[in-house]
Structure formats: structure tokens, C-alpha cells
DRENBAKE-225085 format. One line per field, with one value per residue (C-alpha): x, y, z. Coordinates in Angstrom, 2 decimals. Example, Ala and Ser with C-alpha at 12.3 -4.5 7.8 and 13.67 -1.06 7.14 Angstrom:
<sebas>
xx: c(12.30; 13.67)
yy: c(-4.50; -1.06)
zz: c(7.80; 7.14)
</sebas>
This chain:
<sebas>
xx: c(16.35; 18.67; 18.33; 20.75; 18.79; 15.50; 17.00; 18.21; 14.78; 13.04; 15.53; 14.74; 10.99; 11.48; 13.44; 10.77; 8.04; 10.02; 10.55; 6.82; 6.06; 8.57; 7.18; 3.68; 4.86; 6.71; 3.73; 1.56; 4.11; 4.22; 0.42; 0.18; 2.86; 0.50; -2.47; -4.00; -4.73; -3.24; -6.59; -6.98; -3.51; -4.25; -7.46; -5.78; -2.99; -5.56; -7.61; -4.42; -4.27; -7.56; -9.02; -10.57; -13.75; -14.68; -16.22; -13.16; -10.83; -12.78; -12.67; -8.96; -8.04; -10.45; -12.39; -16.09; -17.51; -18.97; -15.46; -14.15; -17.14; -16.36; -12.75; -13.94; -16.21; -13.29; -11.13; -13.96; -14.27; -10.52; -10.89; -8.38; -10.67; -13.73; -16.46; -18.57; -21.01; -19.13; -19.80; -22.26; -23.23; -25.05; -24.51; -20.74; -18.69; -15.42; -12.93; -10.19; -7.56; -7.93; -4.89; -4.63; -4.85; -2.06; 0.15; -0.56; 0.25; 3.43; 4.59; 3.91; 5.79; 8.72; 8.86; 8.73; 11.53; 13.63; 13.28; 14.20; 17.27; 18.35; 17.84; 17.86; 20.25; 22.97; 22.91; 25.56; 24.23; 25.35; 23.63; 20.49; 20.47; 20.81; 17.96; 15.74; 16.48; 15.88; 12.66; 11.39; 12.04; 10.45; 7.36; 6.94; 7.28; 4.79; 2.29; 2.61; 2.17; -0.81; -2.55; -5.65; -4.76; -6.30; -7.51; -6.78; -9.87; -10.52; -10.49; -13.45)
yy: c(-10.38; -13.36; -16.34; -14.91; -11.67; -13.56; -15.58; -12.40; -10.79; -13.83; -13.87; -10.18; -10.86; -13.74; -11.48; -8.80; -11.36; -12.67; -9.14; -8.44; -11.70; -10.91; -7.40; -8.87; -11.53; -8.95; -6.57; -9.44; -10.23; -6.61; -6.40; -9.59; -8.27; -5.35; -7.68; -6.60; -7.86; -6.03; -4.40; -3.24; -1.72; 0.08; 1.61; 2.52; 4.32; 6.21; 7.21; 8.62; 11.14; 12.66; 12.61; 9.15; 8.54; 4.86; 5.23; 7.02; 4.53; 1.66; 3.27; 4.12; 0.62; -1.11; -2.66; -2.99; -0.45; -3.31; -4.76; -1.41; -1.05; -4.50; -3.47; -0.26; -2.32; -4.61; -1.62; -0.27; -3.67; -3.62; -0.12; 1.29; 3.95; 6.00; 7.16; 10.23; 12.36; 15.26; 18.72; 20.63; 17.73; 14.74; 12.78; 12.78; 10.71; 11.64; 8.83; 9.16; 6.91; 6.04; 6.11; 2.37; 2.91; 5.51; 3.14; 0.26; 2.41; 3.70; 0.14; -0.84; 2.17; 1.45; -2.19; -1.10; 1.43; -1.22; -3.45; -0.56; 0.18; -3.48; -4.11; -0.93; 1.25; -1.38; -1.19; 0.54; 4.06; 3.94; 0.58; 1.93; 5.02; 2.71; 0.54; 3.60; 4.83; 1.36; 0.94; 4.33; 3.43; -0.01; 1.46; 4.00; 1.27; -1.03; 1.79; 2.83; -0.73; -1.35; 1.93; 1.63; 1.96; 5.01; 4.65; 7.55; 9.22; 8.43; 11.30; 11.73)
zz: c(-28.94; -28.67; -26.29; -23.73; -23.58; -23.14; -20.32; -18.64; -19.05; -17.58; -14.69; -14.09; -14.12; -11.69; -9.30; -9.51; -8.76; -5.80; -4.46; -4.72; -2.89; -0.14; 0.34; 0.66; 3.13; 5.22; 5.24; 6.49; 9.20; 10.33; 10.43; 12.51; 14.91; 15.51; 15.96; 12.65; 9.18; 6.20; 5.31; 8.92; 8.85; 5.59; 6.94; 10.24; 8.32; 6.27; 9.32; 10.84; 7.97; 9.24; 5.72; 5.74; 3.80; 3.44; -0.02; -1.42; 0.26; -1.31; -4.75; -4.54; -3.35; -5.72; -2.85; -2.26; 0.20; 2.28; 2.74; 3.97; 6.32; 7.74; 8.40; 10.08; 12.35; 13.21; 14.14; 16.29; 18.01; 18.72; 20.23; 17.72; 16.23; 17.06; 14.72; 15.37; 13.43; 11.85; 13.20; 11.07; 8.77; 10.21; 6.99; 7.40; 9.84; 11.49; 12.10; 14.71; 16.24; 19.90; 22.18; 21.61; 17.83; 17.94; 19.95; 17.56; 14.54; 16.17; 16.90; 13.29; 11.96; 14.29; 13.15; 9.52; 10.09; 11.85; 8.76; 6.46; 8.57; 8.61; 4.90; 2.86; 4.84; 4.45; 0.64; -1.43; -2.16; -5.82; -6.33; -4.65; -6.91; -9.93; -8.63; -8.16; -11.71; -13.13; -11.12; -12.25; -15.89; -15.52; -13.84; -16.65; -19.28; -17.54; -17.03; -20.65; -21.88; -19.59; -20.46; -22.61; -26.24; -27.85; -31.36; -33.62; -35.02; -38.65; -41.08; -43.33)
</sebas>
């Protein structure tokens, strides 16, 4: 790779890092507009799917179960969710959104859609298709590179 190519690659990496930072900043802004933290928003979204289990959420999001339990308590304190013993199995809990939780989530989703409409819907469709193809390829390459290397078994 020549110097120009390396410069272009480093410029691409810098843009990707900036995009990731901006997405994180915007997600934080949206959460605060809804009176939530980002972790609270994530748990609220998951509870809305009606398949929320704190231990699985913690594992999937690489968080400690105690941290997820703390977020659940915060959402309970804000009257955004309810927790009840599941029918038929006293060991299981059922998590539901309250009316206030549904309104909060709807406001967050509306704000997110407004941002999508203002930013993404104004892009050239051909450029967006190219970006999606490029992003898909880059994701596959990064996942492949980051995957654990398998050693080939030695023959005897």
C-alpha cells in the first residue's frame, strides 16, 4: 500500500470513529430528552418486547447482572415499568411498561424518527445504497479479523 492509500485509509478510520462518537452523543441526547440514561432506555426498549429477562439482557449486552438490576430498580422508581411474579412459576418475573413507560418510549421513538427523517431521508438514495454495501463489507471484514483464530489440527 502506498502513502496516499494509507492516508485515505486513516481518513476513513477517522470518519468512522467520528460517526460512532456522534451516534453515541445523539443517543445520549435522546435518552436525556426522555428523562432517561442510555442504559435505562435500552432496558425499557427490551421490556417493551415482552421477552425481557435481566440475566439474558446482561449476558447479551456484556453487563453485570447487578448493573441491570439497578437499572430495573431505577425504572420502577420512575414508574415506567412494573414487575410481577409470572403466572404459574413463582421463580420467574414478568416485566411490563406502565402507561407512563409507554408514553416515554413513544416520545423517544418519535424523536429518533424525527432525526432519521432530518438526516438520513435527505441523502441521495444511490449514495446511501453504496454506503450500506460498503458498511456491510467493512463489518464482515472487521468481524472476520476479530474472530478467534482457529488452529488447524496437527496430523500425526
